[in-house]
C-alpha positions in Angstrom: -0.1 0.0 0.1 2.8 2.3 0.9 4.5 1.4 -2.4 1.3 2.3 -4.3 0.9 5.6 -2.6 4.6 6.5 -3.2 4.1 5.6 -7.0 1.0 7.7 -7.1 2.8 10.7 -5.5 5.7 10.4 -8.0 3.2 10.4 -10.9 1.6 13.5 -9.7 4.8 15.2 -9.0 5.8 14.2 -12.7 2.4 15.7 -14.0 2.9 18.8 -12.1 6.5 19.2 -13.3 5.5 18.7 -16.9 2.5 21.1 -16.7 4.9 23.8 -15.0 7.5 23.4 -17.8 4.8 23.7 -20.5 3.3 26.8 -18.9 6.8 28.4 -18.6 7.7 27.5 -22.0 4.5 29.2 -23.3 5.2 32.3 -21.4 8.9 32.3 -22.8 7.7 32.2 -26.2 5.1 34.9 -25.6 7.7 37.2 -24.1 10.4 36.4 -26.5 8.3 36.9 -29.8 8.3 40.7 -29.7 12.0 40.8 -29.4 12.5 38.2 -32.3 10.0 40.1 -34.5 12.0 43.4 -33.7 15.3 41.7 -34.5 14.1 40.2 -37.9 12.1 43.4 -38.8 15.4 45.4 -39.4 16.2 43.1 -42.3 12.6 43.2 -43.8 10.9 45.6 -46.3 8.0 47.5 -44.8 5.5 45.4 -46.7 6.6 42.4 -44.9 7.2 43.6 -41.4 3.6 43.4 -40.1 3.1 39.9 -41.4 4.1 37.8 -38.5 4.8 34.7 -40.6 7.2 33.8 -42.0 9.0 35.3 -39.0 12.6 35.1 -40.4 13.5 37.2 -43.3 14.1 35.7 -46.6 17.6 37.3 -46.8 19.7 39.4 -44.6 19.2 43.0 -46.1 21.2 45.3 -44.2 20.2 48.6 -45.9 18.3 49.8 -42.8 21.4 49.5 -40.7 23.6 51.1 -43.2 21.1 54.0 -43.7 20.9 54.4 -40.0 24.5 54.4 -39.3 25.5 56.6 -42.1 23.5 59.4 -40.5 21.0 59.8 -43.5 18.2 60.3 -41.0 19.6 61.3 -37.7 23.2 61.5 -36.3 22.7 58.1 -35.0 26.2 57.3 -34.0 26.7 60.6 -32.2 23.3 60.1 -30.3 24.5 56.6 -29.4 27.6 57.9 -28.0 25.8 60.7 -26.1 23.5 58.1 -24.4 26.5 55.9 -23.5 28.4 58.7 -22.0 25.3 60.1 -20.1 24.2 56.6 -18.7 27.8 55.7 -17.7 28.5 59.1 -16.0 25.2 59.0 -14.2 25.7 55.6 -13.0 29.2 56.3 -11.8 28.1 59.3 -9.9 24.8 57.8 -8.5 26.5 54.5 -7.4 29.3 56.5 -5.6 27.0 59.0 -3.8 24.5 56.4 -2.9 27.1 53.9 -1.7 28.7 56.6 0.6 25.2 57.9 1.9 24.1 54.3 2.7 27.3 53.6 4.6 26.7 56.8 6.7 22.9 56.0 7.3 23.6 52.5 8.2 26.7 52.9 10.4 26.3 56.3 12.1 23.8 58.1 14.3 23.5 61.8 13.8 20.9 64.6 14.2 18.0 64.6 11.9 19.0 61.2 10.6 15.3 59.8 10.5 14.1 63.1 8.8 16.6 62.9 6.1 15.8 59.2 5.5 12.2 60.0 5.2 13.0 62.7 2.6 15.1 60.3 0.6 11.9 58.0 0.5 9.8 60.9 -0.6 12.1 61.4 -3.7 11.2 58.0 -4.7 7.5 58.5 -4.3 7.4 61.9 -6.1 6.8 61.4 -9.8 9.5 62.7 -12.2 7.1 64.8 -14.0 6.5 67.1 -10.9 10.3 67.8 -10.6 10.8 68.7 -14.5 10.1 72.4 -14.1 12.2 72.9 -11.2 15.1 71.0 -12.8 14.7 72.9 -16.0 15.0 76.3 -14.0 18.0 75.1 -12.0 19.9 73.9 -15.1 18.9 77.1 -16.8 20.6 79.1 -13.9 23.7 76.8 -14.1 24.0 77.5 -17.9 23.9 73.7 -18.4 20.8 73.4 -20.8 21.6 71.4 -24.0 24.6 69.8 -22.3 25.0 66.2 -21.2 25.3 67.4 -17.6 21.8 68.7 -17.5 20.7 65.1 -17.8 23.5 63.6 -15.7 23.2 65.8 -12.5 19.3 65.2 -11.9 20.0 61.3 -11.9 23.2 61.5 -9.7 21.4 61.7 -6.5 18.8 58.9 -6.1 16.6 57.9 -3.2 16.5 54.4 -4.6 20.2 54.1 -4.3 20.2 55.4 -0.6 17.7 52.8 0.4 19.4 50.0 -1.4 22.8 50.7 0.1 21.6 51.4 3.6 19.9 47.9 3.6 23.3 46.4 2.2 25.3 48.2 4.9 22.9 47.1 7.7 23.7 43.4 6.7 27.5 44.2 7.1 28.8 43.3 10.6 29.8 46.3 12.6 33.0 44.2 13.7 34.5 44.8 10.3 34.7 48.6 10.2 35.5 48.6 14.1 38.5 46.3 13.4 39.7 48.9 10.6 39.3 51.8 13.1 41.1 49.9 16.0 44.1 49.6 13.5 44.0 53.4 13.1 42.4 53.7 9.8 40.8 57.0 8.9 37.1 56.9 8.3 37.3 57.4 4.6 39.7 54.4 4.6 37.3 52.3 6.6 34.7 53.0 3.9 37.1 52.1 1.1 37.9 48.8 2.8 34.1 47.8 2.9 33.7 48.2 -0.8 35.1 44.9 -2.0 32.9 43.2 0.6 29.7 44.5 -1.1 30.9 44.3 -4.7 27.8 42.2 -5.8 25.5 44.9 -4.4 27.5 47.7 -6.2 27.5 45.9 -9.4 23.7 45.1 -9.1 22.8 48.7 -8.4 25.1 50.0 -11.1 23.1 47.7 -13.5 19.9 49.0 -12.5 20.8 52.6 -12.6 22.5 52.2 -16.1 19.5 50.6 -17.4 17.2 53.5 -16.0 19.5 56.2 -17.2 19.8 54.4 -20.6 16.1 54.4 -21.1 15.3 57.7 -19.6 13.1 59.9 -21.9 11.5 62.7 -20.1 14.7 64.5 -18.8 16.6 64.4 -22.1 13.5 65.5 -23.9 13.3 68.6 -21.8 16.9 69.4 -21.4 18.4 68.8 -24.8 17.5 70.6 -28.0 20.3 70.0 -30.5 20.0 66.9 -32.6 23.7 66.3 -32.3 23.4 66.4 -28.4 20.2 64.3 -28.1 20.2 60.8 -26.7 19.4 57.8 -28.9 15.8 57.4 -27.4 14.9 61.0 -28.3 16.4 60.7 -31.6 14.5 57.5 -32.6 11.4 59.2 -31.1 11.7 62.3 -33.4 12.0 59.9 -36.4 8.7 58.3 -35.4 7.0 61.6 -34.7 8.3 63.4 -37.8 6.3 64.4 -40.8 8.5 62.5 -43.1 7.6 58.7 -43.4 10.4 56.7 -42.0 10.8 53.0 -42.9 9.6 51.0 -40.0 12.5 48.5 -40.6 14.8 51.4 -40.0 13.1 52.1 -36.6 13.3 48.4 -35.7 17.0 48.4 -36.6 17.7 51.5 -34.3 15.8 49.8 -31.5 17.8 46.6 -31.9 21.0 48.5 -31.7 20.0 50.3 -28.6 19.6 46.9 -26.7 23.3 46.1 -27.0 24.7 48.2 -24.0 22.1 47.1 -21.4 22.1 43.4 -22.7 26.0 43.4 -22.6 26.0 45.0 -18.9 23.3 42.5 -17.9 25.4 39.4 -19.2 28.5 40.7 -17.5 27.0 41.7 -14.2 24.2 38.8 -13.9 26.3 36.8 -11.5 26.8 39.7 -9.0 23.1 40.9 -9.5 21.9 37.4 -8.6 24.3 37.2 -5.6 23.0 40.6 -4.4 19.5 39.9 -4.6 20.1 36.5 -2.8 21.8 38.3 0.1 19.2 40.9 0.5 16.2 38.4 0.3 17.5 35.7 2.5 16.0 35.5 5.9 
């Protein structure tokens, strides 16, 4: 009887596993299809793009990529480099500032600590649209409009980063910085010593921040005016919104190329990203 019960349980577990696999496979196909369609659409004529099948193009016609990279429609290469510089600089500044602020909030007690922390939380809750006009006025006063720094600086201070690194440093034992202090290390040196210990969290936050900065649309749209200084997202949006009919294959080619930096960063940082999330979610 016990043997029959064990066999029944094994059969049920197998059926459940197969069902779960089929559901996950169906979801994977559903999520992957738009990306595959976008990748293949860059090699198709407009007349064939909106026909889902056949999904693969008959031949690899790269005229849309050549037209885009040649600057025939927009200064794509320049805008791509603009986006890369803005996202990289903003990520470096936001990661550095947030890491230092999180260390201070987690390891020190000081006046108005709770008030400042609540204010940081409010910056996460306030929509970006509400802050556009004050940011525009500030950048105008600083004479930074239509420069990359008008987009970089507003994202250099982030409440999400403060919350992230405060949680990370709360999990770091106090004995580690105390040991460094007992050896006579200055406080900035103590902070520097802790950085290798939270490397996965730093890389994970950098990945998140870079992705957000790369995909940012509102702030660059307001702060940048010249086509040669725009980010690639604004450049592609201007093509789609223009009065001149632009081939859809060219837009798909541009969108495909914009996926490269974030995809490459994710592949390189995935191991650290997974480790950081595991440490933050473990009991």
